[in-house]
Every structure is written in structure tokens, then in C-alpha cells.
Phi, psi and omega in degrees: 000140183289144174280182181294131179197205176299131178288115184249131174274121189247135179288134178290134181289120180238028179127155187255347188275149172287143181298153178299152181306137186207157172264137181274071186233010180276163178291332178241104187290349180084190181227152178270128176238143184227153176298143175290130178271317184302323181294339184262000182278148170285184175303131183267122177301146182303325182292337182259354190301313184297317181293321177297315180299318180297319181286328173296319177297322179296323176303319179291322176298319179299319178294317180299318179294319179293322176299319178295320178297320179298318182289319186278346181260015182306129179090356181268160166082172178264201186294341182249016187300308184297317180295317185278322188264340185237300185291322180297306177300324178297317179300318180296316179296316180296320180300317180294320181291318178297323178296321178295324177296314180298319179296316180301316178293320183294342177289339186233354180202185178297131181288127179292144180243162176081003181290341181298341177293349183265002186285325187284140178238174179214169179256132173239148179278146180084180181281128180289167177301157179302147183285155180274159179241135177284118182276167173292164182305133177090351181272165178276132181286130178270131180248353172203137182213125181288334181273156179295145178295144185246135172278158185236022179297147181289159177299154181295148177241152179274127179225158172280167181302118186272155170253141181280081188268000177082030182268012176078018181296157177234155180274132181239130182234151177296144175290135180262316189303320183278002174259358183276150172284184175303134185262123177301146183303324182288344179259352190301312184297318180293320178297316180299318179298320181284329172296320176296321179295324176302318178295320178297319180298319178295317180299317180294320178293321176299318178296318178298319179299317182291319186278345181257013183306130179090354182270157167079174179264200186294340181250014185301311184297317179296313187283323187262340185235299186292322179297306176300323179297318179300317180296317179297315181296320180299316180295319181292318179296322177295325176295323177297313180298320179295318179300317178293320184294342177290338187233356181199186178295129180288128176290136184251151172079007183293311184296319182299323185263341189243354186285324187284139177240167180222178172264143177240000000 
């Protein structure tokens, strides 16, 4: 079971095979579902946890991007379009990411084998089951949840402009999910994808913080890391509000109050 780390929204495994060759020409393009990787991992060494969490979050970003491609390419291509243009590239990306997870674990423990069987995804019609959430150590893993997944980042704190001095700081962002109103069923999948993307953005910014330690002047962290992260989060939060607003009252003021992050 995964230890505490980046909260990753994980796709429920609904089969390992790539969908049969198809034209993306139906009125309902369906959704992409992929096998859960986190459920198949052995105990993750503490030294590898952060890298594993980042790559698990990246897997979700890859699925979200492929889902978006599936939706926007409706009506395109020949009989093998979805397999060749969407599922095939997604499988390759997942295989590389899963391999990085195995390598990270293998640096500190026995390297897991057979994970490459989890790379292939498929298309199912209709809305897939709710995504699973990786719980904290000792908790019971949830495999289906009717409510939207919630991030657990701490509330934002006020800080002065930081210097990246190598003191082991981490980026802390306000939780978005628990500030949302009731989510219409038709908006749930899009909201979940964007909540997962918020976690990925934090993980990437944390990685940038770690690898740039000692660089820049007094405003380096604000200008090179926290500022771009705020812009990305604002755009993602606005997409969440827009998705809800298509089917219910649009929540207002979310990006303005929740986009900015700080160091803790």
C-alpha cells in the first residue's frame, strides 16, 4: 500500500486489452479506462515515495490528455484511428512512466516485475466508475466513490518572497475539491480529471523546487516556480468551474482565492 504522498487519482482497472480498432465517429465517444498501477505495487520504500507519487500523478495526466483527445477528435480518422492515434501513444507513455516507477522502487528494494502488463488501456462507452483514491498508510483503499475525490493539501499560508536555499521546503496549495459545490453527474469526470491535474502541477513544481535548489536570487522561487504554478492552477480551476457551470450554477471566485501556493 502506498504511503502518504501526493494524492493521486487513480483510474480503476477495467481490463488490460487495447480496444478493438475503431473510428471515432459515434455521438458518445466514451471514456478511456486503464488498469490501476498503484494497486499492483509492492511496498514502496520511503526513499522512492516522492518519485513514485509523481509518476502515478503523471499516469493520470496522460489519461486525462488522451480522454480530451478522444472527445475533440470525434468524427475523425479511419477504422484504426482511436487505436493508432490515441490508445497506442497512450500505451507507450504509460509503459515509460510505469518503468520509471519500477526503477525508482528498484533502487532501494527488489524491483517489481510484470508491471508492463498494465500499460494498455481501452475505451468504454458511457461514464466509467468513479476513480479510486490512494489512501494514507494504514487506511482502506477505496475502489469506487460517488462523491468527487478530495485533495488534502493544507490551506495557503502567507510568506515573504522565498529564496531557494535548500532547506527542504515543500509547496503547499489550498485544497480545491472541498470548496466545490455539489457536482452534476455529467460534469463529474471532467472535474475529476482537472483535480488530478492540480495534483500533478504541485508534484511538478515540487520537483522543480528540489532540482533548482541554490539557484536564483531573492525572487527566484516566486518568479520561476510559484508564479507559473499559480497561473496553471488558475486555468485548471476555471475549467472546473466551467464544467460545473454547464450543468448547474457556476461557482465563482475559486481561482482568485485558491490558485496561489506557498512554501511550507
